[in-house]
N, C-alpha and C positions, 0 to 999 in steps of 0.2 A: 433704928426705926424701921428699916426695910423688913426685918424679920417679923416684927409685930404685925405689919399690914399683910404680909404673906400668910401668917398664921390666922389672922382675923378673916381673910378671904377664904382660906381653906376650911376653917371651921364653919363659916356661913355656907360654903358650897356643900359640905357634908350634911349640914342641917337641911338644906333644900332637897337633897336626895331623900332624906327621911320624911320631910314634910310632903313632898310630892307623892311618895309611895303611900303615906298615910291618907292623903287626900283621895288618891285613886282607889284605895282598897278599904280603908277604915271609915271613911266618911260617906261612902256611896249610899245614897238613900237617907242619910241622916241630916243633911242640910238642904234647905230649899235651893232651887236653881240659882236664885239671886245670891244667896250667901256662899254657895259653892263658887260662883264667879268671883266673889270678893276674896275668897281663900286662894283661888288660882292666881289672881292678880298679885296677892302678897308673895306667893312663891315665885312668880315670874320676876318681880322687881327685886326680890332678895337675890335671885340667881344672877341677874345682870350686874348688880352692884357688888356681889361677892367677887365676880370676875374683875370689876373695877378695882376692888381692894388688892387683888393679886397683881393687877397692872401697876398700881401705885407702889407696891412693895418691890416689884421687879425693876421699875424705873429708878427707884431710890437706890437699889443695889447696883445698878449700872451707872447712873449719872450722879449719884450722891444725894444726900438728904438736903432739903431746904424747907423753910417755914411754909411756903406755899404748897409744897408737895405734902407736907405733914397735914396741913389744913385740908387738902383734898381728901386724904385718907380718912381723917376724923369725920369730915362732913358726910362722906359716903357711908361710914359706919353708923353715924347718928341718924342718917336718913333711913337706913335699914331698920334701926330700932323703932323710929317713930312711924314711918310709912308702913312697912310690912307689919310691925308690931301692932299698930292700931287696926289694921285690916284683919289680922289673925284674931285679935280680941273681938272685933265686931262679928266676924264669921261664927265664932263659938258662942258668943253671948247674945247676939242680935241687937246690941246696944248701938242704935244708928247714929247717935250724936258723936260717936268716935270718928265718924267721917269728917268732922270739922277739924280734927287734929291731923289727919292724914296729909293735907297739903303742906304742913310744916315740914314733914319728912321729904315731900317732893321738892320743896325749895332747897332743903339741905342737899339733895341729890344734884340739882341744877348748879348750885354754887360750888359744890365739890368738883363737878366736871369742869366748870370754868376755872377753878383753882388749878386743876390738873393741866389744862391748856396753858395757863399762864406760867406754871412752873416749867413745863417742857419748852415753851417759847423762850424763856429766860435762860435755859441751860446752855 
């Protein structure tokens, strides 16, 4: 399990470098200020949670796998897909109702971090 979460974290970290560069150079002047802010929020949260995935993988490598630790990793990953994914889509399409989906990803992030706390406390 630990290798999977390290790989998922590293892939997401690599993606945010590309997304950040694309946002800074490729989207300049192409998105409204509001949508550029949405895009930047997506990149920021994907970055933070890519690091969280790396942490989950490294903790699993050090302390061993557990179901709560696995849940923590999957929830962080699902949160990236839903939270950042909905914001990226909203930034590119302008479909504002996607903002209603974003909090589902936020809840996944919160529960993922709580599961990480529980798994480390139990270790």
